[in-house]
C-alpha positions, -999 to 999 in steps of 0.1 A, spaced: 520 -363 -50 552 -370 -29 549 -362 8 521 -336 5 538 -313 -20 505 -301 -35 490 -295 -1 521 -275 7 518 -251 -22 480 -248 -16 488 -237 20 512 -211 6 484 -194 -13 491 -206 -48 461 -201 -71 441 -231 -82 453 -227 -118 490 -227 -106 484 -257 -84 470 -276 -113 500 -268 -135 524 -278 -108 505 -311 -103 505 -318 -141 542 -312 -145 551 -333 -114 528 -362 -127 545 -360 -161 579 -361 -145 572 -392 -124 556 -409 -153 588 -403 -173 608 -418 -144 585 -448 -142 587 -454 -180 625 -449 -181 634 -474 -154 623 -510 -149 620 -504 -112 604 -471 -101 627 -447 -84 620 -431 -50 625 -393 -48 658 -397 -30 671 -419 -58 665 -393 -85 696 -376 -99 703 -343 -118 707 -364 -149 672 -378 -145 658 -343 -145 680 -332 -175 668 -362 -194 632 -354 -187 637 -318 -199 655 -330 -230 625 -352 -238 602 -322 -235 624 -304 -260 620 -333 -283 582 -328 -280 588 -293 -294 578 -274 -263 590 -239 -262 621 -229 -242 600 -207 -219 577 -237 -212 607 -259 -205 621 -234 -180 587 -231 -163 588 -269 -158 623 -267 -145 612 -241 -120 584 -263 -108 607 -293 -103 631 -270 -84 603 -261 -61 593 -297 -57 628 -310 -48 636 -280 -26 604 -289 -6 615 -326 -4 650 -315 8 635 -292 34 615 -320 49 645 -344 47 631 -367 21 661 -363 -2 696 -360 12 707 -337 -17 685 -315 -39 691 -329 -74 677 -298 -91 695 -270 -72 724 -266 -96 704 -271 -128 704 -239 -150 676 -225 -172 678 -231 -209 689 -201 -229 671 -189 -261 677 -154 -272 650 -157 -298 624 -158 -270 637 -125 -258 635 -105 -290 616 -72 -289 596 -73 -322 577 -41 -315 593 -13 -294 572 0 -265 570 35 -279 554 20 -310 530 0 -288 519 33 -272 513 48 -306 492 18 -315 472 22 -283 464 58 -292 451 46 -326 430 19 -310 413 45 -287 401 63 -318 392 33 -338 354 35 -341 351 -2 -351 368 -14 -319 346 -24 -289 353 -9 -254 363 -44 -244 391 -45 -270 404 -11 -261 404 -19 -223 423 -52 -229 450 -35 -250 452 -6 -225 459 -29 -196 482 -50 -217 504 -19 -222 507 -17 -184 525 -51 -184 496 -72 -171 499 -110 -174 469 -133 -180 464 -139 -142 464 -101 -136 434 -97 -159 413 -118 -135 405 -90 -111 370 -84 -98 348 -54 -99 353 -48 -62 390 -43 -70 382 -12 -91 378 23 -77 363 49 -99 367 87 -94 357 115 -117 386 112 -141 407 86 -124 406 48 -121 425 27 -95 427 -11 -101 441 -32 -72 459 -63 -85 475 -89 -63 510 -75 -66 505 -39 -75 480 -12 -82 473 3 -117 464 40 -120 446 53 -150 440 90 -156 423 113 -182 419 96 -216 430 61 -203 405 64 -174 378 75 -198 382 45 -221 385 20 -193 353 34 -176 335 31 -209 341 -7 -208 337 -10 -170 302 5 -172 292 -23 -196 304 -50 -172 277 -39 -147 253 -59 -169 274 -91 -174 262 -107 -141 298 -117 -131 320 -105 -103 349 -104 -127 357 -74 -149 369 -96 -178 352 -129 -184 352 -158 -208 320 -176 -214 322 -213 -219 295 -231 -239 262 -230 -220 273 -204 -195 253 -173 -189 277 -152 -169 311 -168 -176 342 -171 -154 375 -153 -152 390 -145 -186 411 -171 -203 443 -163 -223 428 -171 -257 401 -145 -252 428 -119 -246 450 -131 -275 421 -128 -299 420 -91 -294 457 -86 -295 459 -105 -328 433 -84 -343 451 -52 -333 484 -66 -346 468 -74 -379 454 -39 -382 485 -19 -371 516 -40 -377 533 -47 -410 522 -78 -428 542 -109 -416 551 -92 -383 549 -113 -351 515 -107 -334 516 -88 -301 512 -110 -269 511 -101 -232 546 -114 -228 561 -94 -257 544 -62 -245 556 -68 -210 591 -74 -222 590 -42 -244 578 -22 -214 605 -36 -191 633 -27 -215 618 7 -222 619 15 -185 654 2 -183 666 22 -213 649 53 -198 672 48 -168 644 42 -143 657 27 -111 653 -10 -106 630 -4 -76 605 15 -98 608 -11 -126 600 -39 -102 571 -20 -88 557 -13 -124 560 -50 -132 547 -62 -99 577 -84 -91 606 -85 -66 636 -64 -73 659 -95 -77 634 -109 -102 633 -77 -122 671 -75 -122 674 -110 -135 647 -105 -161 664 -73 -174 698 -90 -174 684 -118 -197 667 -93 -220 697 -69 -223 722 -98 -230 699 -111 -257 694 -77 -273 731 -69 -272 737 -100 -294 710 -87 -318 725 -51 -319 691 -39 -308 686 -1 -303 656 11 -282 632 36 -298 622 64 -274 
């Protein structure tokens, strides 16, 4: 990777999973450059048009808009690093804008309805404590990486639970605490340091939970409680519904950012994208 970029993000504390995704995108990009030009380009020879052409090719491969924007963000990080160490005279990615797709920002299920479904899952006798715990934490806006916390990150009191995530702390009380503790007690026997695990073939204890394990439970809940043909709930759609619900409830941006575990500027930009998209859809929040 050019001029130690991967080592740079490792030193900044990026997770191994994130580092792998950055490396994969960078390798894809430079392979595209190599295949596009007869003579390979050095980083300082790469132009904004080269990056745009790469992103357009990814669109042709039917990648989602959100995936394309993630790749753009990675390339922006790469070229900003190259610019900071004087390997490119001008950052070719700095003025490139994210792709817009309002369809990706729809709120298919309002947050109030999600909470109603949560209450139903608590009292569904056929659901495992694991399924109930996953959906409970999903309603708190957790992303996949947030689910990979360890047992040592959980503090249990009589009727309260405190879960320390990387960017925030989740507090559960009363009924929520009861249902989470019901699952947490089971994890004492799984032999893993993680609360949520995914077992690969041949593994006894399993490693940190993978996204498909989470989606399996969300899809089952969606099938049971949403109308036929409705879009299945995902961590992203639940998080989006939560963000907009807090915004519509007139909660201050500082509190919304804290709830989502992100910086205030990121929360502001996120809500701006959602509200602009929903205005074009004449969306009305249910409270």
